[in-house]
N, C-alpha and C positions, 0 to 999 in steps of 0.2 A: 786251683782256680786261677783261668788264664788272665792277663793284662786287656782292656779295655782298649778297642782301639786307637778309641781319642786319645788315651795316655801316653801306649806306646810313640804316636803323633808327635807330641811335646817332651816328651823326656830326653834329659842332657845329663852327660858326666856332671856334677857339682864343683870338679874340681878343674877340669882343661875345656868344658861346654861344647864337648863331642858330641859324638853321637855314640849309641851302645848299637851291642848286639844282644837283643832280648833272647834268650833261651828255653821257653817254654819247657820243656821235655827235665832239665836240672832247676830249673823254680831262680835262675838266673840274669840280673846285666850287667852284661861283660862290657870295659873297656878294654879292647886290644890292642890300647897305644899307650896304654899304664901299667896291660897285663893286671890288673886289679876287676874283680868283681864283689857285686853288689846283690844282695839273699832277696827275695820277693820271697812273703808272707802271706801265702793265702793270692790275695790281688794286692795286697800295699806294696812298692816297692821300697825295699830299705837305702835311701841314696844317704846315706851318712859315711861322712868320709871315714872315720875310727871305726867306723865294722865293717868296711870293706875289706875283703880278704888279696893275698898275693896269691898269684897263678902263674905257675910253672908250666917251662915249655909243652910238658905233654898233656898238660889241658886245658891250654891255650889253642894248641892245634886241633885237639876237639872240639871246645868251643866253635871256634871262626867254623868247620868245616861241619857242623851241625844241620842234622838235614830241615830242623824248626829254626833257623836261630834269623830272625828276623831284624832290622837296621832300624834305631828310633833317629826318632827329631826330624826339622826341616828335611831332610835332606833324603825322608822314606817316600 
């Protein structure tokens, strides 16, 4: 299940408070500055720092170039 647009418009990283990339096909919210991914379970983003996982360079490239990647936050 995809995230609601209203939620996408307000989400930000809990650590650096910057925008995220929402990649619906991978069910993740990704912070390319910190190279960490947060899981989206159903339509619920899990933005807990302890639950974030590190992303390697190959996955970083795939997530940042995903055709369905949408920027979250007020810059959207």
